[in-house]
C-alpha positions as CSV (number, residue, x, y, z in Angstrom):
1,X,26.2,123.4,-146.5
2,X,29.8,124.4,-146.2
3,X,31.6,124.0,-149.5
4,X,34.2,121.7,-147.9
5,X,31.4,119.4,-146.9
6,X,30.0,119.1,-150.4
7,X,33.4,118.7,-152.0
8,X,34.6,116.1,-149.5
9,X,31.5,114.1,-149.8
10,X,31.7,114.2,-153.6
11,X,35.3,113.1,-153.4
12,X,34.9,110.1,-151.0
13,X,31.9,108.9,-149.0
14,X,32.9,107.2,-145.8
15,X,32.0,103.6,-146.3
16,X,34.4,101.7,-144.1
17,X,33.4,99.2,-141.4
18,X,34.9,98.3,-138.1
19,X,33.8,96.5,-134.9
20,X,31.9,98.2,-132.0
21,X,29.1,97.4,-129.6
22,X,25.9,96.2,-131.1
23,X,23.2,98.9,-131.3
24,X,19.5,98.7,-130.3
25,X,17.3,96.9,-132.8
26,X,13.7,95.5,-132.8
27,X,12.8,91.9,-131.8
28,X,13.5,90.7,-135.3
29,X,16.9,92.4,-135.4
30,X,16.3,93.9,-138.8
31,X,15.1,97.5,-138.4
32,X,14.4,100.1,-135.7
33,X,11.5,102.0,-137.3
34,X,7.8,101.2,-137.5
35,X,6.0,101.2,-140.7
36,X,4.5,104.7,-141.4
37,X,2.7,106.3,-144.3
38,X,3.8,105.5,-147.9
39,X,6.2,107.7,-149.8
40,X,3.2,108.8,-151.9
41,X,1.9,111.1,-149.2
42,X,1.1,114.4,-150.8
43,X,-0.5,117.3,-149.0
44,X,-2.9,119.3,-151.1
45,X,-6.1,121.3,-150.9
46,X,-8.0,118.0,-151.0
47,X,-5.6,116.3,-148.6
48,X,-4.3,119.1,-146.3
49,X,-1.4,118.8,-143.9
50,X,-2.7,117.7,-140.5
51,X,-3.4,120.6,-138.2
52,X,-0.6,119.3,-135.8
53,X,1.9,119.8,-138.7
54,X,0.5,122.9,-140.3
55,X,2.5,126.1,-140.7
56,X,-0.1,127.9,-138.5
57,X,0.3,125.5,-135.6
58,X,4.1,125.1,-135.6
59,X,5.1,128.5,-136.9
60,X,3.0,131.1,-135.2
61,X,3.6,134.8,-135.7
62,X,6.2,134.7,-138.5
63,X,7.1,138.1,-139.8
64,X,8.3,139.1,-143.3
65,X,11.8,140.1,-142.6
66,X,14.7,137.9,-143.5
67,X,18.4,138.6,-144.1
68,X,20.2,137.1,-147.1
69,X,21.8,134.3,-145.1
70,X,18.5,133.3,-143.6
71,X,16.8,133.3,-147.1
72,X,19.7,131.3,-148.6
73,X,19.6,128.9,-145.8
74,X,15.9,128.1,-146.2
75,X,16.3,127.6,-149.9
76,X,19.3,125.3,-149.4
77,X,17.8,123.3,-146.5
78,X,14.6,122.7,-148.5
79,X,16.6,121.2,-151.4
80,X,18.8,119.2,-149.0
81,X,15.7,117.7,-147.4
82,X,14.4,116.9,-151.0
83,X,17.8,115.3,-151.7
84,X,17.4,113.0,-148.7
85,X,13.8,112.2,-149.6
86,X,14.5,111.4,-153.3
87,X,17.5,109.3,-152.4
88,X,15.6,107.2,-149.8
89,X,12.7,106.6,-152.1
90,X,15.1,105.4,-154.9
91,X,16.9,103.1,-152.4
92,X,13.6,101.7,-151.2
93,X,12.6,100.9,-154.7
94,X,16.1,99.3,-155.4
95,X,16.5,97.3,-152.2
96,X,13.0,97.1,-150.5
97,X,14.2,97.8,-147.0
98,X,11.5,99.4,-144.9
99,X,14.0,101.7,-143.2
100,X,14.3,103.7,-146.4
101,X,10.5,104.1,-146.8
102,X,10.1,104.9,-143.1
103,X,12.8,107.6,-143.1
104,X,11.6,109.0,-146.5
105,X,8.2,109.6,-144.8
106,X,10.0,111.7,-142.2
107,X,12.0,113.5,-144.8
108,X,8.8,114.4,-146.6
109,X,7.5,116.1,-143.4
110,X,10.8,117.8,-143.0
111,X,10.6,119.1,-146.5
112,X,7.0,120.3,-146.0
113,X,8.0,122.1,-142.8
114,X,10.7,124.1,-144.6
115,X,8.2,124.7,-147.5
116,X,5.9,126.3,-145.0
117,X,8.6,128.7,-144.1
118,X,9.3,129.5,-147.7
119,X,5.7,130.3,-148.3
120,X,5.4,132.4,-145.2
121,X,8.5,134.4,-146.1
122,X,7.5,134.7,-149.8
123,X,10.5,132.7,-151.1
124,X,10.2,130.6,-154.3
125,X,9.9,126.8,-154.2
126,X,13.2,125.7,-155.8
127,X,11.7,122.3,-156.6
128,X,8.7,123.6,-158.5
129,X,8.1,121.6,-161.7
130,X,11.2,119.5,-160.9
131,X,10.9,115.7,-160.8
132,X,12.7,113.5,-158.3
133,X,16.5,113.7,-158.5
134,X,16.5,117.2,-160.1
135,X,17.8,120.2,-158.2
136,X,18.3,123.9,-158.6
137,X,21.5,123.9,-156.6
138,X,24.2,122.5,-158.8
139,X,26.3,121.2,-155.9
140,X,23.4,119.3,-154.6
141,X,22.7,118.0,-158.0
142,X,26.2,116.6,-158.3
143,X,26.0,115.2,-154.8
144,X,22.7,113.5,-155.5
145,X,24.1,111.9,-158.7
146,X,27.2,110.6,-156.8
147,X,25.2,109.3,-153.9
148,X,22.5,107.6,-156.0
149,X,25.2,105.8,-158.0
150,X,27.0,104.7,-154.9
151,X,23.9,103.5,-153.1
152,X,22.7,101.4,-156.0
153,X,25.9,99.3,-155.9
154,X,24.9,97.4,-152.8
155,X,22.4,97.6,-149.9
156,X,25.4,98.1,-147.6
157,X,26.4,101.2,-149.6
158,X,22.9,102.5,-149.6
159,X,22.6,102.4,-145.8
160,X,26.0,104.0,-145.4
161,X,25.0,106.7,-147.9
162,X,21.9,107.3,-145.8
163,X,24.0,107.7,-142.6
164,X,26.4,110.1,-144.4
165,X,23.5,112.2,-145.6
166,X,22.2,112.5,-142.0
167,X,25.6,113.4,-140.7
168,X,25.9,116.2,-143.2
169,X,22.3,117.4,-142.6
170,X,23.1,117.7,-138.9
171,X,26.2,119.8,-139.6
172,X,24.4,122.0,-142.1
173,X,21.5,122.6,-139.7
174,X,24.0,123.6,-137.0
175,X,25.6,126.0,-139.4
176,X,22.3,127.5,-140.4
177,X,21.2,127.9,-136.8
178,X,24.1,130.2,-136.2
179,X,23.0,132.4,-139.1
180,X,19.5,133.2,-137.9
181,X,17.8,135.0,-135.0
182,X,14.3,134.2,-136.2
183,X,12.7,132.1,-133.4
184,X,10.4,130.2,-135.8
185,X,13.2,129.2,-138.2
186,X,15.3,128.3,-135.2
187,X,12.5,126.0,-133.9
188,X,12.1,124.2,-137.2
189,X,15.8,123.7,-137.7
190,X,16.2,122.3,-134.2
191,X,13.4,119.8,-134.9
192,X,14.9,118.8,-138.2
193,X,18.3,118.3,-136.5
194,X,16.6,116.1,-133.9
195,X,15.0,114.1,-136.7
196,X,18.4,113.7,-138.4
197,X,19.9,112.3,-135.2
198,X,17.1,109.7,-135.0
199,X,17.6,108.9,-138.7
200,X,21.3,108.5,-138.2
201,X,20.8,106.0,-135.3
202,X,18.4,104.0,-137.5
203,X,20.7,103.7,-140.5
204,X,23.6,102.7,-138.3
205,X,21.6,100.1,-136.5
206,X,20.0,98.6,-139.6
207,X,23.4,98.5,-141.3
208,X,24.9,96.4,-138.5
209,X,21.8,94.1,-138.3
210,X,21.6,93.6,-142.1
211,X,25.3,93.2,-142.9
212,X,27.3,92.9,-139.6
213,X,29.2,96.1,-140.6
214,X,29.7,99.0,-138.2
215,X,29.4,102.5,-139.6
216,X,32.3,104.8,-139.3
217,X,31.4,108.5,-139.3
218,X,32.9,110.6,-142.0
219,X,31.8,114.1,-141.1
220,X,30.8,114.4,-137.4
221,X,33.6,114.3,-134.9
222,X,34.0,110.9,-133.2
223,X,32.8,112.4,-129.9
224,X,29.7,114.0,-131.4
225,X,28.9,110.8,-133.3
226,X,29.2,108.5,-130.3
227,X,27.1,110.8,-128.2
228,X,24.3,110.6,-130.8
229,X,24.3,106.9,-131.4
230,X,24.6,106.0,-127.7
231,X,21.5,108.1,-127.0
232,X,17.8,107.0,-127.0
233,X,15.2,108.1,-129.6
234,X,14.4,111.8,-129.1
235,X,11.0,113.3,-129.1
236,X,10.3,116.9,-130.1
237,X,9.4,119.5,-127.5
238,X,6.5,121.9,-127.0
239,X,4.0,119.3,-128.2
240,X,5.7,119.1,-131.6
241,X,6.2,115.5,-132.7
242,X,9.9,114.6,-132.9
243,X,9.1,111.1,-134.2
244,X,6.5,110.9,-136.9
245,X,6.4,114.7,-137.1
246,X,9.2,117.1,-137.7
247,X,11.7,114.8,-136.2
248,X,10.9,111.8,-138.4
249,X,9.8,108.2,-137.7
250,X,10.2,106.9,-134.2
251,X,11.9,103.7,-133.1
252,X,9.7,101.0,-131.7
């Protein structure tokens, strides 16, 4: 994450509303995501990651050579995915909106995808022995604390925080993509970016359905933001799931 993004988000999260065209929603007008697996999903030796999501199936032929920017990027993106997951679980527990649980399930898969890269390249797990809401990166720790406090003030704030997190995730992934020539890292980052676009659409839609407010982007350019939210749900390429897989939950 570029430092100015962290600092600007810590200083002031964009939470303003304005009018625009109504976004797509389901028949009940309350959410755009189907129910998926609970946030308690844990992949282990007894409950392995499905073959379609395993490191071997989505990351074939990794080598052991990384430059410093690539290594730093993987460690950072892992904790940023953890930040999103931890926030959305906390907001689901606070407000009970299915959108938070649904997107958290997608973030868990995002986090596991980056964890597979960490393991393949011999990098340490920065979240090892750390509970929810605790991070190695101090900027991310401060950011999490600020966002959690903001999102617990109201359901409207929580949905806007979710959208802001996805905006920043998109920008960070775009930055990290410029720093790597590893095809497998590139592939995972692009799938995570696709998922973040889907997540952003969902938060924006649910915000308007729940509160009547229209989200105003705080980090993406107006042109890029409008292009994302005016688009349809995206599906990952090359047989990789862009909905319930690396890209996160699908719209109905």
